[in-house]
Structure formats: structure tokens, C-alpha cells
C-alpha positions, 0 to 999 in steps of 0.5 A: 500500500502506498503511503502519504509522503509525510506518513513515516515522520508522523507515525514515528512521533505518534509512537513516542507520544505519551498521549497515544501510547495506548493505541495499537500499532495498526491504529497509529498507522491509520491515524498517521495516514490522515496527516500532512505536515505544515511548517510554521515560523515563530509566532505564526498562527497554528493552525494557519488555516483557522481550524473551524473544527475540521482538523486536529493537530499533533506537534512534530517538532518545536512548540505550540503556545496555547493562550487566551486574553480577557476583555481587559487584555490580560493574557493567560497561557494554558500550556506550551505543547511540545513534540507528541502532544495534540490539540483540537481533538475535542473540537473535531468531535464537536465540530467547532473551532478552538477557543484558545489562540494557538501560535508557534513558539519558535520554528515548529512543525505540525501534523494537520490531521483530517478531522472528518476522516478521523471521525470516519476511522473512529466509526469504522473501529468503535473500540477507538472511541474508548481510547479517545475518551480516555485521552480527553479525560486525562487532559480534562483531569490535568486541567482540573488539577492545574486549576486546583494547584493555582489555588492551594499549592505553594508556588515553588511546588507548582512551578517545579511540577509544571516544569517536569510536566512540560518536559514529559509532554515534550517527549523528554526521557527524564530517566536519561538525565537533564532535559532542556525546555523551550520556555520563557519566564514570562510564559511560565508566570502566565501559566501559574498566574503570578508575576515574572519577578516571583518566578525569576526569584525561585528559578535563581534559588533553584539554579544556585542549588544546581537543580536548573540552569536558566538561559534565554527563553529556555530552562534546563532541568539539570537535577531531575531527581532533586526536582521530583523531591520538591514537586511533592506529587506526580507530574502531569502533562498536557 
């Protein structure tokens, strides 16, 4: 059977993704067949076509920043999604456009997945609906935990957990050693609902302790075991 030109690259990312790990190999083959690769520049809208509930998206390389703004113009960042992560599946199922603004954070490659064809695949293989439901339930559960943490957990603990979660969601193998994250302090502060100065103060303290290394729009997790001790609970990933 002749594959689409982008099949191999999309299939390889799906196989490594923490979100699609419960799908059988033949199911990942079917999903990968639905995609085509789009390359985005830093700050470019992702999706570039507006979406309109017809597609969902899997990040292949780079990063996608999901955010929204209040009527007063204050921005909130939901997440920065790395390779293997997805967005828009729920919108495809409901047939509506995404409510959040999605933009590439740096040079990024997306797999644009054909929504109607995806729904047809699910209907042809009804058992896949359960896997998709589980995947979306995990995303909702993690969002609820993030809301709870922003209300009750100490800031350092919340921040460390978010850093670990971002690493896992970007496909980093934390058991293998240090992980480098493409993440600015400003975005981290907006994810956690606090000021950049407070984030900077905590990062400097963690850097002095040898747990992280801070660069330009980047944070390296240099002592993963030490960060897990501070996190206090299992890290979740969007």
C-alpha cells in the first residue's frame, strides 16, 4: 500500500507520544495516514488555516503556545505543547473551532490531521472511541488539577511540577538525565498566574542549588531527581 509522503515522520512521533501510547500499532498507522505536515515560523498562527473544527493537530517538532486574553487584555497561557502532544481533538468531535489562540513558539512543525476522516476511522473501529475518551479525560483531569494547584499549592511546588510536566509532554526521557525546555519566564508566570519577578526569584534559588540552569527563553532541568523531591506529587502533562 502506498503511503502519504509525510506518513513515516508522523507515525514515528505518534509512537513516542505519551498521549497515544495506548493505541495499537495498526491504529497509529491509520491515524498517521490522515496527516500532512505544515511548517510554521515563530509566532505564526497554528493552525494557519483557522481550524473551524475540521482538523486536529499533533506537534512534530518545536512548540505550540496555547493562550487566551480577557476583555481587559490580560493574557493567560494554558500550556506550551511540545513534540507528541495534540490539540483540537475535542473540537473535531464537536465540530467547532478552538477557543484558545494557538501560535508557534519558535520554528515548529505540525501534523494537520483530517478531522472528518478521523471521525470516519473512529466509526469504522468503535473500540477507538474508548481510547479517545480516555485521552480527553486525562487532559480534562490535568486541567482540573492545574486549576486546583493555582489555588492551594505553594508556588515553588507548582512551578517545579509544571516544569517536569512540560518536559514529559515534550517527549523528554527524564530517566536519561537533564532535559532542556523551550520556555520563557514570562510564559511560565502566565501559566501559574503570578508575576515574572516571583518566578525569576525561585528559578535563581533553584539554579544556585544546581537543580536548573536558566538561559534565554529556555530552562534546563539539570537535577531531575532533586526536582521530583520538591514537586511533592506526580507530574502531569498536557
